[in-house]
C-alpha positions as CSV (number, residue, x, y, z in Angstrom):
1,M,17.5,33.2,2.1
2,A,15.1,34.0,-1.2
3,N,16.3,33.1,-3.5
4,K,17.2,29.6,-1.8
5,I,14.0,28.9,-2.2
6,S,13.1,30.2,-5.8
7,S,16.0,27.7,-6.5
8,Y,14.2,24.8,-4.8
9,I,11.3,25.3,-6.4
10,D,12.5,25.1,-9.8
11,D,14.2,22.3,-8.5
12,V,11.4,20.8,-8.2
13,R,9.2,21.9,-10.9
14,T,12.6,20.4,-13.4
15,E,12.3,16.7,-11.7
16,M,8.6,16.7,-12.3
17,K,9.0,17.1,-15.8
18,K,10.7,14.2,-15.7
19,V,7.9,11.9,-13.8
20,N,6.6,9.0,-15.9
21,W,2.8,8.7,-15.2
22,L,1.2,6.3,-15.7
23,S,-2.2,6.0,-17.5
24,K,-5.7,5.8,-16.0
25,D,-5.3,1.9,-17.3
26,E,-2.4,1.4,-15.9
27,L,-3.9,2.7,-12.4
28,M,-6.9,0.8,-12.5
29,G,-5.2,-3.0,-12.8
30,S,-2.8,-1.1,-10.1
31,T,-4.9,-0.3,-7.7
32,G,-7.6,-3.8,-8.4
33,V,-4.1,-6.1,-7.5
34,V,-4.0,-4.6,-4.6
35,A,-7.1,-4.2,-4.0
36,I,-7.9,-8.1,-4.0
37,F,-4.7,-9.0,-2.9
38,S,-5.7,-7.4,0.7
39,V,-8.5,-9.4,0.8
40,I,-6.5,-12.1,-0.5
41,M,-4.0,-11.6,2.4
42,G,-7.6,-10.5,5.2
43,C,-9.1,-13.5,5.0
44,F,-5.7,-15.6,5.5
45,L,-4.7,-13.8,8.4
46,F,-9.0,-13.9,10.0
47,V,-8.6,-17.6,9.9
48,A,-4.6,-18.0,10.4
49,D,-6.0,-15.9,13.8
50,F,-9.3,-17.7,14.5
51,S,-7.6,-20.7,13.7
52,I,-4.5,-20.3,16.4
53,S,-7.3,-18.8,18.8
54,E,-9.7,-21.9,18.8
55,L,-6.0,-24.3,19.1
56,I,-5.4,-23.1,22.3
57,S,-8.0,-22.3,23.6
58,W,-8.5,-26.5,22.8
59,F,-5.0,-26.6,24.9
60,L,-5.9,-24.3,27.5
61,G,-9.4,-26.7,28.2
62,R,-12.1,-23.7,28.3
């Protein structure tokens, strides 16, 4: 059992050395894109939800 755990840990270390990590500039750029997209989608969903809610309320005569 201990041999399997040791082998697993060695394999994880080997694979982690192969990972291509992002630079700080690439990470900051990607984070900015995600943040901006999230704000845009949030605004779109707010407008869509509010519009549909008002339309349904108008149809029901409230």
